[in-house]
C-alpha positions as a Python dict, from the first residue, in 0.01 Angstrom:
ca = {
    (1, 'X'): (0, 0, 0),
    (2, 'X'): (-387, -10, 82),
    (3, 'X'): (-566, 315, 212),
    (4, 'X'): (-905, 408, 437),
    (5, 'X'): (-1080, 683, 303),
    (6, 'X'): (-1247, 775, 675),
    (7, 'X'): (-1509, 1082, 479),
    (8, 'X'): (-1928, 1128, 443),
    (9, 'X'): (-1883, 1330, 174),
    (10, 'X'): (-1993, 1107, -103),
    (11, 'X'): (-1841, 1445, -330),
    (12, 'X'): (-1488, 1435, -184),
    (13, 'X'): (-1522, 1021, -79),
    (14, 'X'): (-1566, 946, -453),
    (15, 'X'): (-1275, 1228, -550),
    (16, 'X'): (-974, 1065, -305),
    (17, 'X'): (-1060, 742, -419),
    (18, 'X'): (-969, 850, -816),
    (19, 'X'): (-682, 1024, -645),
    (20, 'X'): (-561, 772, -491),
    (21, 'X'): (-620, 498, -722),
    (22, 'X'): (-467, 712, -1002),
    (23, 'X'): (-135, 699, -835),
    (24, 'X'): (-183, 366, -778),
    (25, 'X'): (-289, 275, -356),
    (26, 'X'): (-568, 75, -283),
    (27, 'X'): (-832, 283, -216),
    (28, 'X'): (-1139, 162, 67),
    (29, 'X'): (-1320, 439, 259),
    (30, 'X'): (-1614, 460, 491),
    (31, 'X'): (-1872, 801, 585),
    (32, 'X'): (-1868, 666, 968),
    (33, 'X'): (-1669, 587, 1268),
    (34, 'X'): (-1816, 272, 1349),
    (35, 'X'): (-1764, 131, 958),
    (36, 'X'): (-1386, 250, 919),
    (37, 'X'): (-1309, 57, 1322),
    (38, 'X'): (-1476, -246, 1147),
    (39, 'X'): (-1252, -247, 817),
    (40, 'X'): (-998, -159, 1050),
    (41, 'X'): (-1060, -482, 1277),
    (42, 'X'): (-1047, -711, 942),
    (43, 'X'): (-830, -553, 725),
    (44, 'X'): (-480, -425, 724),
    (45, 'X'): (-386, -46, 570),
    (46, 'X'): (-119, 104, 567),
    (47, 'X'): (-233, 460, 630),
    (48, 'X'): (-565, 620, 713),
    (49, 'X'): (-706, 942, 590),
    (50, 'X'): (-941, 1067, 846),
    (51, 'X'): (-1231, 1331, 879),
    (52, 'X'): (-1402, 1466, 1170),
    (53, 'X'): (-1697, 1582, 1129),
    (54, 'X'): (-1880, 1235, 1071),
    (55, 'X'): (-2200, 1181, 1183),
    (56, 'X'): (-2215, 924, 1454),
    (57, 'X'): (-1914, 1136, 1654),
    (58, 'X'): (-1548, 1329, 1643),
    (59, 'X'): (-1307, 1099, 1375),
    (60, 'X'): (-1040, 1229, 1674),
    (61, 'X'): (-1246, 943, 1881),
    (62, 'X'): (-1159, 710, 1659),
    (63, 'X'): (-735, 862, 1605),
    (64, 'X'): (-801, 733, 2045),
    (65, 'X'): (-889, 461, 2016),
    (66, 'X'): (-656, 337, 1670),
    (67, 'X'): (-400, 478, 1940),
    (68, 'X'): (-541, 295, 2247),
    (69, 'X'): (-462, 580, 2469),
    (70, 'X'): (-288, 239, 2739),
    (71, 'X'): (-646, 90, 2703),
    (72, 'X'): (-690, -288, 2554),
    (73, 'X'): (-965, -374, 2274),
    (74, 'X'): (-1213, -598, 2346),
    (75, 'X'): (-1089, -1002, 2410),
    (76, 'X'): (-724, -826, 2572),
    (77, 'X'): (-586, -841, 2238),
    (78, 'X'): (-432, -490, 2124),
    (79, 'X'): (-516, -263, 1901),
    (80, 'X'): (-547, -323, 1559),
    (81, 'X'): (-293, -98, 1333),
    (82, 'X'): (-158, 111, 1662),
    (83, 'X'): (117, 295, 1477),
    (84, 'X'): (-86, 291, 1177),
    (85, 'X'): (26, 648, 987),
    (86, 'X'): (-268, 819, 1033),
    (87, 'X'): (-342, 1201, 799),
    (88, 'X'): (-652, 1418, 951),
    (89, 'X'): (-802, 1606, 615),
    (90, 'X'): (-1087, 1890, 795),
    (91, 'X'): (-1215, 2220, 748),
    (92, 'X'): (-1134, 2285, 1124),
    (93, 'X'): (-851, 2503, 997),
    (94, 'X'): (-744, 2758, 1308),
    (95, 'X'): (-360, 2669, 1480),
    (96, 'X'): (-586, 2541, 1875),
    (97, 'X'): (-696, 2291, 1605),
    (98, 'X'): (-412, 2123, 1358),
    (99, 'X'): (-235, 2061, 1754),
    (100, 'X'): (-535, 1903, 1899),
    (101, 'X'): (-500, 1653, 1628),
    (102, 'X'): (-167, 1656, 1633),
    (103, 'X'): (-113, 1551, 1990),
    (104, 'X'): (-401, 1335, 1974),
    (105, 'X'): (-153, 1092, 1754),
    (106, 'X'): (-250, 1220, 1410),
    (107, 'X'): (139, 1193, 1140),
    (108, 'X'): (-37, 1457, 952),
    (109, 'X'): (-331, 1734, 982),
    (110, 'X'): (-444, 1923, 607),
    (111, 'X'): (-715, 2190, 568),
    (112, 'X'): (-1063, 2130, 346),
    (113, 'X'): (-1060, 2256, 45),
    (114, 'X'): (-697, 2104, -35),
    (115, 'X'): (-473, 1998, -316),
    (116, 'X'): (-486, 1686, -406),
    (117, 'X'): (-181, 1699, -545),
    (118, 'X'): (-76, 1780, -149),
    (119, 'X'): (-184, 1551, 13),
    (120, 'X'): (-26, 1301, -164),
    (121, 'X'): (336, 1419, -173),
    (122, 'X'): (172, 1406, 222),
    (123, 'X'): (98, 1073, 235),
    (124, 'X'): (419, 966, 50),
    (125, 'X'): (662, 1105, 266),
    (126, 'X'): (393, 1033, 565),
    (127, 'X'): (455, 670, 430),
    (128, 'X'): (822, 722, 427),
    (129, 'X'): (856, 841, 785),
    (130, 'X'): (610, 503, 808),
    (131, 'X'): (894, 318, 688),
    (132, 'X'): (1191, 499, 895),
    (133, 'X'): (1257, 652, 555),
    (134, 'X'): (1476, 999, 472),
    (135, 'X'): (1553, 918, 111),
    (136, 'X'): (1257, 1029, -120),
    (137, 'X'): (1333, 760, -368),
    (138, 'X'): (1426, 416, -201),
    (139, 'X'): (1744, 166, -309),
    (140, 'X'): (1807, -196, -330),
    (141, 'X'): (2188, -290, -504),
    (142, 'X'): (2144, -137, -900),
    (143, 'X'): (1714, -97, -841),
    (144, 'X'): (1620, 310, -773),
    (145, 'X'): (1264, 297, -737),
    (146, 'X'): (1059, 676, -671),
    (147, 'X'): (729, 630, -513),
    (148, 'X'): (654, 1046, -643),
    (149, 'X'): (706, 950, -953),
    (150, 'X'): (620, 564, -990),
    (151, 'X'): (959, 517, -1194),
    (152, 'X'): (1187, 297, -1229),
    (153, 'X'): (1588, 180, -1269),
    (154, 'X'): (1767, -79, -1320),
    (155, 'X'): (2135, -5, -1337),
    (156, 'X'): (2093, 331, -1482),
    (157, 'X'): (1815, 225, -1781),
    (158, 'X'): (1396, 273, -1693),
    (159, 'X'): (1194, -40, -1684),
    (160, 'X'): (852, -26, -1728),
    (161, 'X'): (605, -197, -1509),
    (162, 'X'): (245, -174, -1489),
    (163, 'X'): (-24, -51, -1187),
    (164, 'X'): (-28, -408, -942),
    (165, 'X'): (344, -460, -1065),
    (166, 'X'): (532, -56, -871),
    (167, 'X'): (286, -139, -612),
    (168, 'X'): (402, -471, -541),
    (169, 'X'): (770, -437, -614),
    (170, 'X'): (682, -120, -365),
    (171, 'X'): (528, -290, -59),
    (172, 'X'): (793, -654, -107),
    (173, 'X'): (1107, -333, -94),
    (174, 'X'): (988, -113, 189),
    (175, 'X'): (925, -458, 439),
    (176, 'X'): (1208, -665, 290),
    (177, 'X'): (1367, -828, 484),
    (178, 'X'): (1005, -991, 629),
    (179, 'X'): (809, -1292, 460),
    (180, 'X'): (533, -1124, 360),
    (181, 'X'): (175, -1422, 258),
    (182, 'X'): (5, -1438, -22),
    (183, 'X'): (-305, -1205, 173),
    (184, 'X'): (-125, -960, 255),
    (185, 'X'): (10, -863, -83),
    (186, 'X'): (-310, -924, -249),
    (187, 'X'): (-458, -709, 132),
    (188, 'X'): (-233, -446, 43),
    (189, 'X'): (-238, -422, -380),
    (190, 'X'): (-656, -491, -410),
    (191, 'X'): (-980, -359, -237),
    (192, 'X'): (-1291, -432, -81),
    (193, 'X'): (-1493, -606, -404),
    (194, 'X'): (-1246, -532, -623),
    (195, 'X'): (-1201, -862, -909),
    (196, 'X'): (-902, -1066, -774),
    (197, 'X'): (-816, -1357, -989),
    (198, 'X'): (-690, -1677, -708),
    (199, 'X'): (-398, -1566, -912),
    (200, 'X'): (-236, -1223, -912),
    (201, 'X'): (-30, -1238, -749),
    (202, 'X'): (200, -1526, -857),
    (203, 'X'): (105, -1367, -1244),
    (204, 'X'): (246, -1083, -1069),
    (205, 'X'): (544, -1206, -931),
    (206, 'X'): (699, -1365, -1296),
    (207, 'X'): (585, -1055, -1493),
    (208, 'X'): (878, -874, -1157),
    (209, 'X'): (1105, -1134, -1207),
    (210, 'X'): (1108, -1099, -1622),
    (211, 'X'): (1171, -799, -1621),
    (212, 'X'): (1384, -753, -1240),
    (213, 'X'): (1561, -1034, -1251),
    (214, 'X'): (1499, -1378, -1134),
    (215, 'X'): (1691, -1304, -813),
    (216, 'X'): (1542, -1030, -711),
    (217, 'X'): (1209, -1204, -534),
    (218, 'X'): (1240, -1518, -306),
    (219, 'X'): (972, -1737, -199),
    (220, 'X'): (914, -1905, 80),
    (221, 'X'): (679, -2270, -57),
    (222, 'X'): (392, -2229, 144),
    (223, 'X'): (427, -1906, 314),
    (224, 'X'): (518, -1639, 131),
    (225, 'X'): (782, -1372, -47),
    (226, 'X'): (1031, -1131, -3),
    (227, 'X'): (1328, -902, -111),
    (228, 'X'): (1625, -991, 48),
    (229, 'X'): (1859, -689, 220),
    (230, 'X'): (2062, -471, 20),
    (231, 'X'): (2345, -618, 113),
    (232, 'X'): (2249, -927, -57),
    (233, 'X'): (2267, -730, -422),
    (234, 'X'): (2068, -917, -717),
    (235, 'X'): (2284, -963, -1018),
    (236, 'X'): (2166, -684, -1299),
    (237, 'X'): (1905, -934, -1549),
    (238, 'X'): (2054, -998, -1926),
    (239, 'X'): (1830, -793, -2160),
    (240, 'X'): (1721, -918, -2444),
}
């Protein structure tokens, strides 16, 4: 999953980026409202971590613009990522500041300084709500994925996945049964400037099928990949 960090303090942005990447997220960071808006207009993100005091304005202005407030973007098209989860992270610790942020469209609010593990837990909860889930784990037939522990079990047995394999599986499970294009999956797994081989997605899909069963991930030739609904429960693959 891909996260946009909007933070003008280089030290905080660097630390957040490292923590998020270690947790398996693809991350892009920017330090101004203008750069954040430009990124949101051209790339798909799953959530935004938003500072308020930015060099070219208040983060609340970006939040209002993001939510649209009934307006349209230039050219009459819909606002990008209008319903995307936003977590405000700021030094403004007053109750009224928190109320203003939440009433302005934020999904959560955390005050600096904060513990990175708390922020990651809040991010997971926010993404879970956005996906319409109440359980902390994702179940699909014999498969159980836990985003918090980054663990996967198949028929009660642990399965070892690489970081990008886990991210790809999580992305497909959360989108099921929607077909996701190769470019959408690349955007979910890789941030700006990260090395990306032309066949990276195909390689990750191949590894997941080998570890979890050939029937789990379906291919729509020329379109992309998807995981069917739970009622099409994949069989437990034979172990060698």
